[in-house]
N, C-alpha and C positions, 0 to 999 in steps of 0.2 A: 504493500500500500504506500502510495506516494505521500510524503509529509507535506504540510503546507509550508511554502517557501515565501520569504519576504513579507510575512504577515498577510498572505493572501492577495497581495498586490500583483498586478500584471506589468511586466516590463516590456515596453514597445519602443521601437525606433522608426521614425518616419524617414522616407527615402531622402538621402542627401547625395547629390552628384551620382556617381556610379558605385556607391558603397553598399549595394544590396548584400554582397557576401558578408561584409562586416555586420550588417543588421541581422542577417540570418544566423550567424554564429552567436551573436550576443543574445538574441531572443531565444535561441535554443538553450543557452546557459542561464537566461533570465537575469541579466545584469550587464553593465558595460565593461566586460572583461577584456575585449580586444579593440584596438584601433586599426585604421587602415595601414598604419606604419608597422604594426605587429604582424599583420597578414603579409605585407610586402616583405618583411624580414624572413618569414616562413617560406615565401615563394623564392626568394634569393637563395636560401639555404638548399631548397630542393633543386633549383637550377644548378647550383654548384655540384651537388652530388650526382646529378644526371650527366653533367659534362664530364665528370671524372669517369663514370661508367662508360661513356661514349669514347673517351680517349683510350681507356684500357682496351675496349673492344677494337678500336682502330689499330692499336699497337699489335694486336694478335691477328689482325686481318678479318675479324668477324664482320665488321661493317665500317663505313666511312664516317668519320666524325664531322666532316664538312657540312653535311645536311643539318646537323643539330645546331651548328653555329650560324645558320642562315637567319635565325630569329633571335631577338634579344632574350626572350623568356618563353618557356613553354608552360609556365604556371601563373602568369598574370599578363593580360593583354594590354595594349596601349590605352584601351578604354577603361582599364581598371577591373576587368572581370577576372576573378580568381578561379583556378582549377579546383576540381573536387579533391585533389591531393592536398591542396593548401587547407581546405576546410577540415579534412581528415586529420592532418597534423595539428592544427589548432585545437581541435576537440580532444585529441589524444593527450594533450597537456592535462586534461581533467579526467583522464582514464576513461574516455568515452570512445566507443567504436562507431564507425559509419559503415553501414552494410547496404548494398543495393537491394531494393525491395523485390527485385525479380530473381534473386539468387536462391538456390535450394535451401540455404540456411534460414531464409526469411519466410518459409512457407507458413509458419504459424501466424505471422503478421499479415500475410496475404488473406488468410481465412478470417482472422479477427484482429484488425488493426487496433482495436480498443485495448489490447493487451500491452501495447507499447506506450512509450512516453513522449516520443518526438519523431518527426519526419522532416527532412529538408528536401526541397524540390527545386529543379533547375530546368530552364528552357530559355533559349535566345538571350543569353547573357544576363538572366535574372534569377536570383536566388530568393527563396523565402522559406520560413519555418512554420510548421504546424506542431503545436506543443500542448501537452496536457499540464495544466496548472491547478493544483488543489482539487484534482479529480475531474476537472472540466477541460474540454478541448477548445483551443482557440487557433484561428488563423492569424499569424503575426506578420503577414505580408507588409513590407515597409511602404507599399503603395496605398495602404489603407491608413486612414487617420487614427485608427485605434484598433486593438485586437478584436476579431470577429468571432463570437461564440459559435461552436459547431456541436450539434447534438451527436450522440453516439451513432445514431442511424445515418445521419447526414455525413459523418466522417468517412464511412466506407464508400458511399456513393461519390463523395467529393474526390477521394483518391482515385476511384475508378475513372471518373471523368477526366482527371488530370492525366492519367496513364493513356487514356484514349486520345488525348490531344497532343501526345508526344513528350510530355514532361518526364524527366528522369527523377525518380523518387528514391530516397535513401532513408533507412532507419537509423536513429541515433540511440545506442544502447549503453547502459552503464549507470553508475551512481552520479546523478546530477548534483551540482552544488546547491545547497539549500538556502544560502544567503549571499546576496551580492556584496562586493567589497566596498560598501559605502557606509558612512556614518549616519546617513539620513536617507530615507526613501523619498523625500520630497525634492531632492535635487539629483541631477545626473552629471556625469563627468564629461559629457559632450553636449552639443547643441541640439541633437536630434533624438535623444533618449528621454523617456519619461515613465514614471510609475503611475498606473491607473487602477482604480478599483473596478471590478466587473461592471458595477452600475454606471460609473463614469464612462467606461469604454462603450457601453450600449448607448448611452445618451449622446456621445460624440458621433457615433455612427449614424444615429437617427438624424442629428442636426446636419450632417454633411451629405447624407444620401441624395437629397434632391440636387445639391450643388454638384456632386460627383456625376450624377446622371446627365446633367446639362453639359458638363465639361467633357464627358466621354463622347457624347454625341458630336460636339464640336470637333473633338480630336479625330474622330473617325472621318468626318467630312474633309479634314485637312490632310489625311494620309494619302500617299501615292498608291496607285493600284498595285505596285510591286510589293508593298509592305502590308497591305490589308490582311491577307490570309495569315501572315506570320504573327501579327500583333494582337489578334482577338481570341486565341484559343482559351485563355483564362481570364474571366472577368469576375470581380468581386460581387457577391450578392448583397442585397440590402438586408437589414435585419428582418423585415417583414417576409422576404422570400425565404430566408433561413427558417423562420418559424413555420411557414407553410410547408416547406419540404420536411421539416421535423415531424409533422403530424401525419405524413403519408406512410404507407406500408413500404417495406424495403424495395420490393420489386417495382412498385409504382414509382417510387422515388428515383430509382436508377433510370427508368424509362423517361421520366420527366426531365431529368438533368440531361440525358442524351439528346432529347428533342430540343432542349434549350440550346445546347451546343450546336446542333445542326442548323437551327434558326440563325444563330450568330454567324456561322460560317456562310450561310446563304446570303445573309445581309451584307457580309464583307465582300462576297463575290459580286453582288449587285452594285455595291458602291464602287468597286474596282472597275466594273464595266461602264458605269456612268462616267467615272473619271476619265477613262480611255476615250469614250465617245465625245466628251466635252473637249478634250485636247485635240481630237481629230477635227471637230467642227471649227475650233479656233484656228487651226492650221489652214483649213480650207478658206476661211475668211481672209487670212493674211495673204493668200496667193493672188 
């Protein structure tokens, strides 16, 4: 049984620049344990070890080291996206293991994800964490204004929908830290972290849901046709949608979410077609 950590408060980090990997690790640990500089140091250490292996292989004729040196780093991109190896090494500091959900060792979690304590998810340079805190599940995606509560029944369907949309999902296993390294839960060590009560988190999501819906619609209209299909596979649900899904039977729930994803994909394709047609018409006018 998981003990209550941080007095039952939820630690959440709102997206800053391209630091979603930092936000993902910290929300998995439930505290501001790592900075971008910490993860960059881990990436540099991994790069050094990999270069050494490549050089040793090149010396024995196993493979050429030149290909490895064609890029500055294999563990952090120029945009700041960190590899899964970096997240694994960071969490290993706390004796936590990161295991792919689709591996044979993870079969119990595939059957009943409620048995676990945390998942980390990755797609298109974005990381986020799904974490159990004080017995309740929350989506700690840094693109959300606050953690989003997930019912036990919705958790399974949500993970299935992510897998169906191409997300890589990993289980985080081990003994999680019970307290953050802070003297007070009312202040964070960075500008994007905060502690919220479950009630405050729900209130913030309710207040921002209408604003987020409007912003999402505007953002979709501004996307190019080349990027529409890549950027819409996962969209946060409003608190009302989560409650509605939570009341449905498991099979009906999965079907509803699948239909919702198909509708989103169809909408994205339509928007892409509209954008292409508009560009073509504009070109004809200029001739």
